[in-house]
C-alpha positions in Angstrom: 45.9 28.9 -33.9 43.4 31.4 -32.3 40.6 29.5 -34.1 41.7 26.2 -32.7 41.9 27.7 -29.1 38.3 29.0 -29.4 37.2 25.6 -30.7 38.8 23.8 -27.7 37.4 26.4 -25.3 33.8 25.9 -26.7 34.2 22.1 -26.5 35.4 22.4 -22.9 32.5 24.6 -21.9 30.1 22.1 -23.6 31.8 19.2 -21.8 31.5 20.9 -18.4 27.9 21.7 -19.0 27.1 18.1 -20.0 29.0 16.9 -16.9 27.1 19.2 -14.6 23.8 18.0 -16.2 24.8 14.3 -15.6 25.9 14.9 -12.0 22.6 16.8 -11.3 20.6 13.9 -12.7 22.6 11.4 -10.7 22.0 13.3 -7.5 18.3 13.6 -8.3 18.1 9.8 -8.9 19.8 9.2 -5.5 17.1 11.1 -3.6 15.7 8.9 -0.9 12.1 7.9 -1.2 9.8 8.1 1.8 7.5 5.1 2.2 6.2 6.2 5.6 3.5 8.3 3.8 0.9 6.1 2.0 0.2 8.9 -0.5 3.8 8.6 -1.8 3.4 6.2 -4.7 6.3 3.9 -5.7 6.7 0.8 -7.9 7.4 -2.1 -5.5 7.0 -5.8 -4.9 5.9 -7.1 -1.5 6.0 -10.7 -0.3 4.4 -11.7 3.0 4.1 -14.8 5.2 0.6 -14.8 6.7 -1.3 -16.5 9.5 -5.1 -16.0 10.0 -6.3 -17.3 13.3 -10.0 -17.8 13.8 -12.4 -19.7 16.1 -13.1 -22.7 13.9 -10.1 -22.8 11.5 -6.7 -21.2 10.7 -5.2 -20.4 7.3 -1.5 -20.1 6.5 0.4 -19.0 3.4 1.9 -16.2 1.5 0.5 -12.9 0.1 2.1 -11.5 -3.0 1.6 -7.8 -3.7 2.7 -5.9 -6.7 2.3 -2.1 -7.0 3.1 -0.2 -10.2 3.4 3.6 -10.2 2.7 4.9 -13.7 3.9 8.2 -12.4 4.2 9.9 -9.0 0.4 10.4 -8.9 -1.1 7.2 -10.2 -0.6 3.6 -8.9 -2.1 0.2 -9.5 -2.0 -2.5 -6.9 -2.6 -6.3 -7.4 -2.6 -8.6 -4.4 -2.6 -12.4 -4.8 -2.9 -14.6 -1.6 -2.0 -18.4 -1.6 -3.3 -20.0 1.5 -3.8 -23.4 3.3 -6.9 -24.0 5.4 -6.1 -26.4 8.3 -9.8 -27.4 8.7 -10.6 -28.3 5.1 -7.0 -29.3 4.5 -7.1 -27.5 1.2 -4.4 -25.2 -0.4 -5.0 -22.7 -3.2 -5.6 -19.2 -4.4 -7.6 -17.0 -2.1 -9.5 -13.8 -3.1 -7.6 -11.4 -5.3 -7.5 -7.7 -4.6 -7.1 -4.8 -7.1 -6.7 -1.2 -6.0 -6.1 2.1 -7.9 -4.8 5.3 -6.4 -4.7 8.8 -7.9 -3.1 11.7 -6.0 -5.4 14.4 -7.2 -3.8 17.2 -5.4 -0.6 17.6 -3.4 0.8 20.2 -1.0 -2.5 22.1 -0.7 -1.2 23.7 2.5 1.8 23.2 4.7 -0.1 20.5 6.7 -2.6 19.2 4.1 -0.1 17.3 1.9 -2.4 15.2 -0.4 -5.9 14.3 -1.5 -6.1 10.9 -3.2 -9.2 9.2 -4.5 -9.1 5.4 -4.8 -11.0 2.4 -6.2 -10.7 -1.0 -4.4 -12.0 -4.3 -5.8 -11.9 -7.8 -4.1 -12.5 -10.6 -6.6 -13.8 -14.0 -5.3 -11.1 -16.1 -6.9 -10.8 -18.3 -3.8 -12.9 -21.4 -3.2 -15.6 -20.8 -0.6 -16.2 -24.6 -0.3 -12.5 -25.1 0.6 -12.5 -22.2 3.1 -10.2 -20.1 0.9 -12.6 -17.4 -0.4 -15.6 -15.3 0.6 -17.8 -16.0 -2.5 -18.6 -12.3 -2.9 -17.4 -9.3 -4.8 -16.4 -6.3 -2.7 -16.4 -2.9 -4.5 -15.3 0.3 -2.8 -14.5 3.8 -3.9 -13.5 6.8 -1.7 -10.9 9.4 -0.9 -7.9 9.6 1.5 -6.3 12.9 2.7 -2.8 13.3 4.0 -2.3 15.6 7.0 0.9 16.4 8.8 0.5 16.8 12.5 4.3 17.0 13.3 7.6 16.1 11.6 7.2 12.6 13.2 3.4 12.0 12.9 1.1 12.2 9.9 -2.6 11.1 9.5 -4.3 9.7 6.4 -8.0 9.6 7.2 -10.3 8.2 4.5 -14.0 7.6 3.8 -15.4 5.4 1.1 -18.6 3.8 -0.3 -18.7 0.0 -0.1 -20.8 -2.5 -2.0 -20.7 -6.3 -1.3 -22.5 -8.6 -3.7 -24.9 -11.3 -2.5 -23.5 -14.7 -1.6 -25.7 -17.8 -2.0 -29.0 -17.4 -0.2 -28.3 -13.8 1.0 -28.7 -10.2 0.0 -26.2 -7.7 -1.4 -25.2 -4.9 1.0 -24.0 -1.3 0.6 -22.5 1.0 3.2 -19.6 3.2 4.1 -16.1 2.7 5.6 -14.0 5.0 7.7 -10.3 4.8 8.4 -7.8 6.9 10.4 -4.4 5.7 9.2 -1.6 7.2 11.3 2.0 7.1 10.4 4.5 7.4 13.3 8.2 7.8 12.4 10.7 6.7 15.0 13.7 7.5 12.9 14.6 7.9 9.2 14.5 4.1 8.8 11.7 2.9 11.1 8.0 3.8 11.2 4.6 2.4 12.3 1.2 2.5 10.7 -1.8 2.5 13.1 -5.1 2.2 11.3 -8.5 1.7 12.9 -11.1 0.8 10.3 -14.9 0.7 10.6 -17.1 -0.6 7.9 -20.9 0.0 8.3 -23.0 -2.5 6.4 -25.9 -4.6 7.7 -23.5 -5.5 10.4 -20.8 -3.1 11.5 -17.3 -4.5 11.2 -14.6 -3.2 13.5 -10.9 -3.9 12.8 -7.5 -2.4 13.0 -4.1 -2.6 11.3 -0.7 -2.2 13.0 2.2 -2.4 10.7 5.9 -1.8 11.8 8.4 -1.1 9.0 12.2 -0.9 9.0 14.2 0.2 5.9 17.2 -2.0 5.4 18.5 -0.3 2.3 17.0 3.1 1.2 15.3 3.0 -2.2 15.7 -0.8 -2.3 14.5 -2.9 0.6 12.4 -2.7 3.7 11.0 -5.3 6.1 7.8 -5.3 8.1 5.7 -7.1 10.7 2.0 -6.6 11.1 -1.0 -7.5 13.2 -4.6 -7.1 11.9 -7.3 -7.9 14.5 -10.9 -8.2 13.3 -12.8 -7.5 16.5 -16.2 -8.3 15.0 -15.4 -11.7 13.4 -12.8 -12.5 16.1 -10.0 -13.2 13.6 -6.4 -12.2 14.1 -4.0 -11.9 11.1 -0.3 -11.8 11.6 2.1 -11.0 8.7 5.9 -10.6 8.2 7.5 -9.8 5.0 9.8 -7.7 2.8 9.3 -5.0 0.2 11.5 -4.5 -2.8 11.4 -1.1 -4.4 11.9 -1.3 -8.2 
C-alpha cells in the first residue's frame, strides 16, 4: 500500500511539473509582438493597394510582400508589385525587390537596442517599354541602428552603399543613401513611421515615407496607410493595406 501511495505521489508531481511547463510555454507563445520597431523581425504577409501619381502618367495596382523570419535575428523579404500604367494602358509585373536583414547585435545599451546590417536588391522584372519597370538593377548594402529616445519614440537611422546598373545609353552609378526612420507610438495599437531618405548618386534623390499602422488583432493582423513623396522626381505614392502575421 505504501509503495502504491509513493507511486501515485511521484506521478502526481510529474504531472504537475508537466502541466506547469505547458502553461509556461502557452504564456510565452501569447506574448505580444511589437511591430513598431523595424529591427523586430517577424514572419508576415502584406498586401497593399497602390497608386503612383506622376507628371506624365499614373500607375495603379497591388504590391505583395512576404517576409520570412528564419529566427528572431534573420529575415528575408520578397516584394512583388503588379501595376497598370494609364498612359501605355499596359498591366503586368513591375520590378521585384529582395531584402535580407540580420540583427547582428541587440540591447547593446539601454537606448541602443540593435545593429542590423542589410542587403537590398531591386530586379528589373518590369517592362520599361510598357512603363512598368526601371530597366536597371539596384544593389544596396548597409547597416541600420535602433535607438530608443523615449518610451514612445525610437529612431532607426541607416547608411548604405548603392550601385545602379546602366540602362540603355547611360552609365552605371554608385553612391550612398541615408535614412532617419522614426517610430512614434501613439498607443499600444497605433504607431507612425516617419522616414526621410536621401540617395546621393549622379543626381541626389530626396524622398520620404510616412506610414501609419493600427493593430486590429495582436500577433495576427494590422492595417496601414502610407504616403511616399519623391520630391526629386515629383512622384507621389499612396498605399493602403493589411499585414497578416504568421
